[in-house]
N, CA and C of each residue as an Amber inpcrd file, in Angstrom:
protein
   579
 -12.6180000  23.4610000  48.2380000 -11.4510000  22.3580000  47.8900000
 -11.9620000  21.2180000  46.7880000 -13.1110000  20.8450000  47.0420000
 -13.6170000  19.8630000  46.1490000 -14.0160000  20.3350000  44.7430000
 -14.4980000  21.6530000  44.6500000 -14.5720000  22.2960000  43.2450000
 -13.2940000  22.2700000  42.6560000 -12.1700000  22.6620000  43.2470000
 -10.8610000  22.7770000  42.4810000 -10.4030000  21.3340000  42.2520000
 -10.7330000  20.2620000  43.0620000 -10.2330000  19.0140000  42.7670000
 -11.0730000  18.5530000  41.4460000 -12.2920000  18.8690000  41.2500000
 -13.1950000  18.4000000  40.0590000 -12.6850000  19.2830000  38.9290000
 -12.4160000  20.4350000  39.1470000 -11.8340000  21.2320000  38.0150000
 -10.4900000  20.8010000  37.4940000  -9.6840000  20.3530000  38.5100000
  -8.4200000  19.5720000  38.0160000  -8.4650000  18.4210000  37.4090000
  -9.4530000  17.5430000  37.8520000  -9.8170000  16.3510000  36.9060000
 -10.1840000  16.5380000  35.6530000 -11.3210000  17.5890000  35.7370000
 -11.6680000  17.9750000  34.1370000 -10.4880000  18.4910000  33.3010000
  -9.6650000  19.2020000  33.8760000  -8.7220000  19.8330000  33.1850000
  -7.7840000  18.6780000  32.5040000  -7.5640000  17.7490000  33.5010000
  -6.6830000  16.5760000  33.1750000  -7.3480000  15.7860000  31.9350000
  -8.7590000  15.5880000  32.0910000  -9.5360000  14.6350000  31.0840000
  -9.5840000  15.5090000  29.8180000  -9.6750000  16.8540000  29.7850000
  -9.6960000  17.7550000  28.5710000  -8.3100000  17.5890000  27.9610000
  -7.2030000  17.6420000  28.7460000  -5.8860000  17.6080000  28.0720000
  -5.5780000  16.4540000  27.4670000  -6.1270000  15.1510000  28.0970000
  -5.9960000  13.8540000  27.3830000  -6.6730000  13.8490000  26.3310000
  -8.0600000  14.3430000  26.3980000  -8.7490000  14.1580000  25.0520000
  -8.2500000  14.9570000  23.9660000  -7.6370000  16.2640000  24.4230000
  -7.1150000  16.9660000  23.2540000  -5.8000000  16.4440000  22.7000000
  -4.9220000  15.6890000  23.5930000  -3.9050000  15.0510000  23.1310000
  -4.1980000  13.9160000  22.2370000  -5.1640000  12.8680000  22.7580000
  -5.4920000  12.0440000  21.7880000  -6.2380000  12.4310000  20.6050000
  -7.1020000  13.3740000  20.6710000  -7.8360000  13.7400000  19.3830000
  -6.6520000  14.2910000  18.3220000  -6.0010000  15.2050000  18.7320000
  -4.9850000  15.8420000  17.8990000  -3.7820000  14.9230000  17.5070000
  -3.5650000  13.7310000  18.0850000  -2.5240000  12.8480000  17.6600000
  -3.2720000  11.8520000  16.8340000  -4.5520000  11.6190000  16.5260000
  -5.2810000  10.8120000  15.7860000  -4.8800000  10.8260000  14.2140000
  -4.9720000  12.0440000  13.7740000  -4.4070000  12.4400000  12.4540000
  -2.8560000  11.9820000  12.1590000  -2.0660000  12.0510000  13.1510000
  -0.7810000  11.7520000  12.9760000  -0.6440000  10.2380000  12.8620000
  -1.3830000   9.5880000  13.6870000  -1.2480000   7.9740000  13.4690000
  -1.8660000   7.5370000  12.2060000  -3.1150000   8.2780000  11.7920000
  -3.6270000   7.9310000  10.5190000  -2.6320000   8.1510000   9.3000000
  -1.8850000   9.0480000   9.5970000  -0.7940000   9.4540000   8.5080000
   0.5090000   8.8490000   8.6710000   0.5880000   7.7050000   8.8420000
   1.7310000   6.9010000   8.9400000   1.5160000   5.3840000   8.4580000
   2.6270000   4.8070000   8.3560000   2.6010000   3.3430000   7.7780000
   3.2650000   2.4730000   8.7180000   2.6910000   1.3050000   9.1460000
   3.5810000   0.4220000  10.1180000   4.8370000  -0.0390000   9.4900000
   5.7330000  -0.0400000  10.4480000   7.0370000  -0.2760000  10.0320000
   7.3070000  -1.6830000   9.1740000   6.4710000  -2.5050000   9.6610000
   6.6100000  -3.9790000   8.9450000   5.9810000  -3.9450000   7.3600000
   5.1620000  -2.7970000   7.4140000   4.4810000  -2.7710000   5.8660000
   5.6690000  -2.0250000   5.0250000   6.3130000  -1.0270000   5.5590000
   7.3460000  -0.4070000   4.9550000   8.4260000  -1.3510000   4.3960000
   8.8950000  -2.2660000   5.4180000  10.0260000  -3.1960000   5.0060000
   9.2430000  -4.2220000   3.9650000   7.9430000  -4.5140000   4.2070000
   7.3460000  -5.4610000   3.0770000   7.5260000  -4.7630000   1.8520000
   7.2050000  -3.4030000   1.7320000   7.1940000  -2.7140000   0.2000000
   8.7800000  -2.9260000  -0.1760000   9.7080000  -2.6200000   0.6380000
  11.0560000  -2.7360000   0.2130000  11.5530000  -4.2210000  -0.3990000
  11.0290000  -5.2630000   0.5040000  11.3570000  -6.4410000   0.1010000
  10.5590000  -6.7950000  -1.1900000   9.4640000  -6.5020000  -1.4050000
   8.7930000  -6.8710000  -2.6600000   9.1200000  -6.3220000  -3.7720000
   9.6990000  -5.0480000  -3.6710000  10.4080000  -4.3040000  -4.8070000
  11.6630000  -4.8700000  -5.1070000  12.4390000  -5.4090000  -4.1780000
  13.7430000  -5.8580000  -4.4880000  13.4860000  -7.2400000  -5.1770000
  12.3520000  -8.0030000  -4.8860000  12.3010000  -9.3890000  -5.3650000
  11.8160000  -9.0090000  -6.8150000  10.8830000  -8.0780000  -7.1920000
  10.6110000  -7.6060000  -8.4340000  11.8070000  -7.2540000  -9.3550000
  12.6810000  -6.5860000  -8.7930000  13.7210000  -6.0630000  -9.4800000
  14.7770000  -7.3210000  -9.8630000  14.8980000  -8.1600000  -8.7410000
  15.5510000  -9.5230000  -9.2250000  14.9540000 -10.2860000 -10.1880000
  13.5390000 -10.5070000 -10.2120000  12.8580000 -10.7750000 -11.3450000
  13.1110000 -10.2250000 -12.7440000  13.0710000  -9.0050000 -12.5540000
  13.4320000  -8.2250000 -14.0610000  14.8130000  -8.4980000 -14.5000000
  15.7530000  -8.3690000 -13.4170000  17.2670000  -8.7700000 -13.8670000
  17.3220000 -10.0480000 -14.4550000  16.9060000 -11.0950000 -13.7060000
  16.8470000 -12.5080000 -13.9970000  16.3640000 -12.8810000 -15.4860000
  15.1150000 -12.1030000 -15.8020000  14.4080000 -12.4110000 -17.0240000
  15.4580000 -11.6920000 -18.0710000  15.9010000 -10.3440000 -17.7820000
  16.6750000  -9.8140000 -18.7630000  17.9960000 -10.6080000 -19.0510000
  18.6650000 -11.1870000 -18.0460000  19.6730000 -12.0320000 -18.3690000
  19.6040000 -13.1330000 -19.1440000  18.3360000 -13.7830000 -19.4430000
  18.1820000 -14.6210000 -20.3920000  18.4010000 -14.3260000 -22.0550000
  18.5340000 -12.8870000 -22.1000000  18.6720000 -12.3060000 -23.4310000
  20.2880000 -12.2380000 -23.8010000  21.1460000 -12.5390000 -22.6630000
  22.6370000 -12.3660000 -22.8990000  23.1100000 -13.2840000 -23.8550000
  23.7740000 -12.8770000 -24.8730000  24.4290000 -13.7570000 -25.7160000
  23.7170000 -14.0380000 -27.0990000  22.4480000 -13.5920000 -26.9500000
  21.6160000 -13.6520000 -28.0780000  21.8870000 -12.8730000 -29.3330000
  22.0510000 -13.4220000 -30.4800000  22.3800000 -12.8650000 -31.6960000
  21.1280000 -12.3150000 -32.5510000  20.0560000 -12.9720000 -32.4050000
  18.9130000 -12.7900000 -33.1710000  18.2130000 -11.4410000 -32.6570000
  17.5050000 -10.5990000 -33.4660000  16.6370000  -9.5910000 -33.0010000
  15.5860000  -9.8060000 -32.0530000  15.5980000  -9.0510000 -31.0990000
  14.3400000  -9.3920000 -30.0610000  13.0990000  -9.1060000 -30.9870000
  11.9120000 -10.0490000 -30.7530000  10.5780000  -9.9250000 -31.1450000
   9.5720000  -9.5020000 -30.0840000   8.3910000  -9.2850000 -30.4310000
   7.2500000  -8.9540000 -29.4990000   7.1400000 -10.2220000 -28.3860000
   7.4210000 -11.4930000 -29.0440000   7.4800000 -12.7350000 -28.1510000
   8.6150000 -12.5850000 -27.0650000   9.8200000 -11.9210000 -27.6040000
  10.7790000 -11.8010000 -26.5490000  10.2750000 -10.8300000 -25.2740000
   9.5020000  -9.7310000 -25.7140000   9.0260000  -8.7690000 -24.9150000
   8.0600000  -9.5540000 -23.8200000   7.1520000 -10.2860000 -24.4480000
   6.2480000 -10.8690000 -23.7420000   6.9810000 -11.8420000 -22.6530000
   7.9380000 -12.4420000 -22.9870000   8.5530000 -13.3670000 -22.2510000
   9.4770000 -12.7590000 -21.0870000  10.1110000 -11.3700000 -21.4220000
  11.0490000 -10.9780000 -20.5050000  10.4040000  -9.7670000 -19.9030000
   9.7290000  -8.9470000 -20.4130000   9.1650000  -7.5440000 -19.8880000
   8.0760000  -7.5330000 -19.1830000   7.0040000  -8.3520000 -19.8670000
   5.5160000  -8.4810000 -19.6000000   5.5690000  -9.1610000 -18.0420000
   6.1470000 -10.0570000 -17.6830000   5.9390000 -10.7780000 -16.4590000
   6.2850000  -9.7800000 -15.2790000   7.2270000  -8.7220000 -15.5540000
   7.5670000  -7.9930000 -14.5200000   6.2650000  -6.8020000 -14.2130000
   5.7470000  -6.5200000 -15.3000000   4.4880000  -5.5000000 -15.0730000
   3.3530000  -6.3420000 -14.5850000   3.1870000  -7.7000000 -15.0060000
   2.0710000  -8.3510000 -14.4900000   2.1490000  -8.6350000 -12.8680000
   3.3950000  -8.9230000 -12.5700000   3.8200000  -9.0660000 -11.0280000
   3.4410000  -7.8610000 -10.2010000   3.8030000  -6.4820000 -10.7870000
   3.5800000  -5.3910000 -10.2600000   2.1330000  -5.0930000 -10.0440000
   1.2690000  -5.4250000 -11.1620000  -0.1870000  -5.3560000 -10.9950000
  -0.7910000  -6.1660000  -9.9930000  -0.3440000  -7.6640000  -9.9400000
  -0.7460000  -8.5450000  -8.9500000  -0.3570000  -7.9410000  -7.5380000
   0.7840000  -7.4670000  -7.3440000   1.3000000  -7.0610000  -6.0090000
   0.2800000  -5.8180000  -5.5050000  -0.0230000  -5.0400000  -6.4090000
  -1.1390000  -3.9520000  -5.9710000  -2.4320000  -4.5960000  -5.6880000
  -2.8250000  -5.6280000  -6.3480000  -4.1650000  -6.0970000  -6.1740000
  -4.1060000  -6.8060000  -4.7980000  -2.9350000  -7.6120000  -4.4030000
  -2.8990000  -8.4160000  -3.3040000  -2.7430000  -7.1990000  -2.0040000
  -2.3230000  -6.1180000  -2.1970000  -1.9030000  -5.3080000  -0.9990000
  -2.7100000  -4.1180000  -0.8190000  -3.2990000  -3.6630000  -2.0730000
  -3.7490000  -2.3440000  -1.8990000  -2.7900000  -1.1340000  -2.3400000
  -1.5710000  -1.4380000  -2.5250000  -0.5420000  -0.5010000  -3.0020000
  -0.9570000  -0.0020000  -4.3260000  -0.3060000   0.9330000  -4.8430000
  -0.2880000   1.4340000  -6.2600000   1.0340000   0.9600000  -6.8600000
   1.3520000   0.1050000  -7.4810000   2.5340000  -0.3400000  -7.9020000
   2.9620000   0.1670000  -9.3710000   3.9800000   0.6930000  -9.7690000
   4.1690000   1.0220000 -11.1920000   5.4570000   1.2180000 -11.4780000
   5.9490000   1.4860000 -12.7930000   7.0990000   1.8040000 -13.3610000
   7.0150000   3.1630000 -13.8430000   7.8520000   4.1070000 -13.4970000
   7.8240000   5.4160000 -13.8970000   9.3990000   5.8050000 -14.5860000
   9.3550000   6.4890000 -15.7990000  10.4970000   6.9700000 -16.4860000
  10.0820000   8.2980000 -17.1790000  11.0570000   8.9270000 -17.3590000
  11.1090000  10.1190000 -18.2040000  11.0950000   9.5660000 -19.7310000
  12.0380000   8.8500000 -20.0710000  12.4010000   8.0520000 -21.3310000
  11.5170000   6.7610000 -21.3860000  10.0290000   6.8560000 -21.5100000
   9.2100000   5.7600000 -21.4400000   8.7360000   5.1470000 -22.9230000
   8.4100000   4.1060000 -23.1000000   8.0150000   3.4700000 -24.2640000
   6.3940000   3.5200000 -24.1220000   5.7550000   3.1860000 -22.9170000
   4.5520000   3.1540000 -22.7290000   4.0970000   4.5720000 -21.9560000
   3.3090000   5.3450000 -22.6530000   2.7200000   6.4350000 -21.8650000
   2.3600000   6.3480000 -20.4550000   1.6150000   5.1540000 -20.1940000
   1.2770000   4.9520000 -18.7200000   2.4340000   5.1050000 -17.6240000
   3.8110000   4.8650000 -18.2100000   4.7740000   4.9500000 -17.3870000
   5.5600000   6.5100000 -17.2080000   4.6120000   7.3740000 -17.6980000
   5.3470000   8.8020000 -17.7100000   5.0950000   9.1580000 -16.3060000
   5.9810000  10.2080000 -15.5900000   5.7620000  10.5760000 -14.3590000
   4.1880000  11.1320000 -14.2900000   3.7540000  10.7870000 -13.0940000
   2.1250000  11.0790000 -12.8170000   2.1630000  12.1420000 -11.7280000
   3.1650000  12.5770000 -10.9420000   3.0920000  13.7850000 -10.1890000
   4.4090000  14.4560000 -10.2460000   4.3870000  15.6270000  -9.5100000
   5.5790000  16.3940000  -9.7250000   6.5610000  15.8330000  -8.6100000
   6.3120000  15.1310000  -7.7550000   7.1830000  14.4530000  -6.8160000
   7.8640000  13.3450000  -7.5390000   7.1180000  12.5660000  -8.4080000
   7.6550000  11.5320000  -9.2170000   8.7590000  12.0530000 -10.2060000
   8.5050000  13.2710000 -10.7350000   9.4800000  13.9390000 -11.7030000
  10.6640000  14.2060000 -10.8180000  10.3940000  14.8700000  -9.5330000
  11.5730000  15.0560000  -8.7260000  12.3630000  14.0560000  -8.2490000
  11.6470000  12.9750000  -8.1940000  12.3880000  11.7020000  -7.8820000
  13.3740000  11.2560000  -8.7840000  12.8070000  11.1460000 -10.0960000
  13.4770000  10.7000000 -11.0340000  14.8380000  11.7070000 -11.1760000
  14.6050000  12.9770000 -10.9320000  15.9690000  13.9380000 -11.1070000
  16.7650000  13.5130000  -9.8930000  16.1480000  13.2290000  -8.8680000
  17.3250000  12.7030000  -7.7880000  18.0840000  11.5820000  -8.0540000
  17.5270000  10.6270000  -8.6390000  18.2210000   9.4470000  -9.0630000
  19.2150000   9.8000000 -10.2800000  18.8400000  10.7750000 -11.0140000
  19.6850000  11.0850000 -12.1480000  20.9730000  11.7750000 -11.5810000
  20.7390000  12.6520000 -10.5490000  21.7710000  13.4120000 -10.0090000
  22.6790000  12.7850000  -8.8550000  22.2240000  11.4730000  -8.6410000
  22.7650000  10.6430000  -7.3110000  22.6970000   9.3890000  -7.8100000
  23.8830000   8.9140000  -8.7000000  23.7510000   7.5550000  -9.0440000
  24.1200000   6.3620000  -7.9820000  24.3790000   6.7840000  -6.7680000
  24.2050000   5.8260000  -5.7030000  23.1320000   5.8110000  -4.9310000
  22.1790000   6.6290000  -5.2770000  20.9000000   6.4800000  -4.5610000
  19.9300000   5.3570000  -5.0290000  19.6050000   4.5720000  -4.2160000
  18.9780000   3.3180000  -4.6960000  17.4800000   3.5920000  -4.2410000
  16.9980000   4.2180000  -3.4360000  15.6230000   4.1950000  -3.1390000
  15.4210000   5.2490000  -1.8460000  14.1420000   5.8060000  -1.9100000
  13.8250000   6.7670000  -0.7020000  12.1920000   6.7090000  -0.6760000
  11.7230000   7.2540000   0.3990000  10.3210000   7.4410000   0.7920000
   9.9890000   9.0490000   0.7850000   8.6260000   9.1510000   0.3760000
   8.1960000  10.5350000   0.2750000   6.7690000  10.5710000   0.6200000
   6.3110000  11.4070000   1.5030000   4.8850000  11.6590000   1.6270000
   4.4600000  12.3240000   0.2770000   3.2000000  11.8040000   0.0350000
   2.6550000  12.2780000  -1.2460000   1.2240000  12.0870000  -1.3500000
   0.4560000  12.9530000  -2.0680000  -0.8840000  12.5920000  -2.5200000
  -1.3140000  12.2090000  -3.8930000  -1.6150000  11.0950000  -4.1440000
  -1.9970000  10.6760000  -5.3410000  -3.5620000  10.4860000  -5.6860000
  -4.0020000  11.0880000  -6.7380000  -5.3560000  11.1190000  -6.8370000
  -6.1580000  11.3750000  -5.7110000  -5.7610000  12.5390000  -5.2600000
  -6.4640000  12.9760000  -4.0930000  -6.3990000  12.3810000  -2.6350000
  -5.4730000  11.2450000  -2.5880000  -5.3050000  10.4130000  -1.4600000
  -4.0380000  10.6490000  -0.8610000  -3.9470000  10.6470000   0.3950000
  -2.4820000  10.9850000   1.0960000  -2.0020000   9.7060000   1.4200000
  -0.6720000   9.5480000   1.3040000   0.0130000   8.4160000   1.7620000
   1.5760000   8.5290000   1.5900000   2.2130000   7.4210000   1.6520000
   3.6590000   7.4280000   1.5640000   4.0380000   6.6870000   0.2400000
   5.1190000   7.1200000  -0.6530000   5.5090000   6.5520000  -1.7180000
   6.9010000   6.0280000  -1.8170000   7.1480000   4.9130000  -2.0060000
   8.5610000   4.3780000  -2.0160000   9.0940000   4.5220000  -3.5550000
  10.1440000   5.1020000  -3.8170000  10.7460000   5.0900000  -5.1420000
  12.0410000   4.3170000  -5.1420000  12.3660000   3.3160000  -6.1030000
  13.4660000   2.6710000  -6.2470000  14.1390000   2.6110000  -7.7430000
  15.2200000   3.0160000  -7.7430000  15.8380000   3.1170000  -9.0910000
  15.7910000   1.8390000  -9.8390000  15.8360000   1.9800000 -11.2600000
  16.0080000   0.8300000 -12.0790000  17.1620000   1.2800000 -12.9830000
  18.1220000   0.4040000 -13.0340000  19.3250000   0.6730000 -14.0890000
  19.1400000  -0.1400000 -15.2730000  19.6780000   0.2260000 -16.3050000
  19.7490000  -0.4620000 -17.6210000  21.0390000  -1.5560000 -17.3670000
  20.5910000  -2.4790000 -17.8840000  21.6440000  -3.7410000 -18.0020000
  21.9540000  -3.7900000 -19.4480000  23.2210000  -4.5520000 -19.4290000
  23.5890000  -4.8640000 -20.8560000  22.6990000  -5.5360000 -21.6770000
  22.1960000  -6.4770000 -21.3310000  21.1050000  -7.3020000 -21.8150000
  19.7600000  -6.4690000 -22.1440000  19.4860000  -5.4760000 -21.6310000
  18.3720000  -4.4020000 -22.0240000  18.5930000  -3.7510000 -23.4540000
  19.9240000  -3.7720000 -23.9140000  20.2640000  -2.8940000 -24.9360000
  19.7370000  -3.1870000 -26.1950000  19.2960000  -4.6020000 -26.2020000
  18.7840000  -5.0050000 -27.3960000  17.4950000  -4.1770000 -27.9280000
  16.6890000  -3.9390000 -26.9470000  15.6100000  -2.9870000 -27.3140000
  15.7960000  -1.5990000 -26.7030000  16.5960000  -1.3370000 -25.9590000
  16.7260000   0.0960000 -25.4160000  17.9790000   0.7500000 -25.8160000
  18.7430000   0.4050000 -26.7370000  19.9110000   0.7910000 -27.1430000
  19.8890000   2.1250000 -28.1870000  20.5430000   2.1970000 -29.2170000
  20.5510000   3.2150000 -30.0300000  19.0480000   3.3050000 -30.7590000
  18.7470000   4.5800000 -31.0460000  17.2980000   4.6940000 -31.6430000
  17.1280000   4.0540000 -33.0780000  18.2300000   4.0190000 -33.9780000
  18.3810000   3.3690000 -35.1830000  18.3640000   2.0050000 -35.2120000
  18.7120000   1.3040000 -33.9940000  18.9060000  -0.2370000 -33.8450000
  17.8780000  -0.9140000 -33.0440000  16.7260000  -0.0580000 -32.6610000
  15.6590000  -0.7050000 -32.0970000  14.9890000  -1.8030000 -32.9340000
  14.4140000  -2.9230000 -32.3120000  13.9320000  -3.9610000 -33.0820000
  12.6310000  -3.5430000 -33.8440000  12.3600000  -4.1130000 -34.9200000
  11.2090000  -3.7840000 -35.8380000   9.8600000  -3.7160000 -35.1060000
   9.7940000  -4.6360000 -34.0130000   8.3480000  -4.5030000 -33.2840000
   8.1750000  -3.4880000 -32.5640000   9.4640000  -2.9150000 -31.9830000
   9.4720000  -1.5310000 -31.2960000   9.0380000  -0.5100000 -32.0820000
   9.6750000  -0.2430000 -33.2180000   9.4210000   0.8270000 -34.0780000
   7.9820000   0.6650000 -34.7360000   7.4420000  -0.4250000 -34.9530000
   6.1960000  -0.5260000 -35.5050000   5.0120000  -0.3540000 -34.7100000
   5.2650000  -0.8980000 -33.2850000   4.1770000  -0.6360000 -32.2060000
   4.4020000   0.4100000 -31.4330000   5.3470000   1.1300000 -31.3510000
   5.8070000   2.3400000 -30.2200000   6.0410000   3.5680000 -31.0210000
   5.1530000   3.9630000 -32.0500000   5.8550000   5.1200000 -32.7390000
   6.1500000   6.3660000 -31.8810000   5.7870000   6.6240000 -30.8450000
   6.0700000   7.6360000 -29.7470000   7.3030000   7.2610000 -28.8180000
   7.8240000   6.1340000 -29.0570000   8.9010000   5.5780000 -28.0550000
   9.8570000   6.5600000 -27.8200000  10.4120000   6.7440000 -26.4820000
  11.3910000   7.5490000 -25.9170000  12.4990000   6.6980000 -25.4580000
  12.1820000   5.3560000 -25.0490000  12.9720000   4.5050000 -24.2180000
  14.1740000   3.9800000 -25.1120000  15.0690000   4.7890000 -25.7760000
  16.1870000   4.3710000 -26.4600000  17.3340000   5.4000000 -26.0530000
  18.6030000   4.8570000 -26.7270000  19.7950000   5.5860000 -26.5740000
  20.3510000   5.4630000 -25.1230000  19.9930000   4.2920000 -24.4160000
  20.4480000   3.9060000 -23.1290000  21.9700000   3.3280000 -23.3260000
  22.8200000   3.3940000 -22.1660000  23.8510000   2.4750000 -22.0530000
  23.7700000   1.6940000 -20.8170000  24.5560000   0.6890000 -20.7250000
  24.5380000   0.0120000 -19.5020000  24.9150000   0.7710000 -18.1410000
  24.1510000   0.7670000 -17.2480000  24.4240000   1.5590000 -16.0650000
  23.6670000   2.7500000 -16.0330000  22.9520000   3.1930000 -16.9810000
  22.0480000   4.3540000 -17.1320000  20.7940000   4.2450000 -16.2250000
  20.3060000   5.2120000 -15.7330000  19.2500000   5.1630000 -15.0870000
  18.0360000   4.9060000 -16.1670000  17.2830000   3.7150000 -15.8490000
  16.0750000   3.4770000 -16.9040000  14.8410000   4.2300000 -16.4270000
  14.6720000   4.0700000 -15.0870000  13.7150000   4.7080000 -14.4710000
  13.4060000   4.2340000 -13.0610000  12.1900000   3.9860000 -12.5400000
  12.0970000   3.7320000 -10.9880000  10.8650000   3.0500000 -10.8570000
  10.8620000   2.1500000  -9.7330000   9.6630000   1.6020000  -9.3440000
   8.9680000   2.6130000  -8.3920000   7.7250000   2.6390000  -8.3000000
   6.9190000   3.5820000  -7.4630000   5.8080000   2.4940000  -6.7100000
   5.9550000   2.9330000  -5.4930000   4.6730000   2.0400000  -4.6990000
   4.1460000   3.1630000  -3.8260000   2.8190000   3.2410000  -4.1920000
   2.2100000   4.2640000  -3.3270000   1.4170000   3.3400000  -2.2500000
   1.6140000   3.9440000  -1.0050000   0.7650000   3.0860000   0.1940000
  -0.1250000   4.2110000   0.7080000  -1.4700000   3.9600000   0.4830000
  -2.3080000   5.0930000   1.1070000  -2.5060000   4.9400000   2.6380000
  -2.5450000   6.1870000   3.2640000  -2.9490000   6.1130000   4.6190000
  -4.2560000   5.6880000   4.8980000  -4.5840000   5.1610000   6.0380000
  -5.9130000   4.7060000   6.3260000  -6.7670000   5.8920000   6.6270000
  -7.8490000   5.8470000   6.1840000  -8.7960000   7.0240000   6.2380000
  -9.7350000   6.7340000   7.3000000
């Protein structure tokens, strides 16, 4: 009787160990809900910043210059970089029609995400499990739409400002109309290892 009891206790302990051991990777492969909501909140703030800076170009009649880009576009990229440094996330903008080659899709999932946004104009964002540079994690994708004020630099190919033509000979970020998909924000949150 005593042997059966000891075997029963050991069986329960072994089962608990196995359940705990096998569930560890599942826990290590998730992100806390408050971090997920922080990602969304930060990206919404970043997009409001982009939209607000772009709105400063409304009604301007002079051609945008390199200084215009430094005043309107650069702060968004700098904030994305700062956000990554503060949190350990990889934050970037990705587009098929990019001006900066660093903004090209970096994984197959990123290309599929852009396709999803192109095919679903009402889709604003979504999460996907992904591996980036050999590291597993979760990635948030959020659409970026072209605003009318963006067309000074992203309108028809022949009407791009001189500084764009001179500095970006391989530019693909033109021929947009207001409301078009410009690209997406991407936030990769690695799992704890």
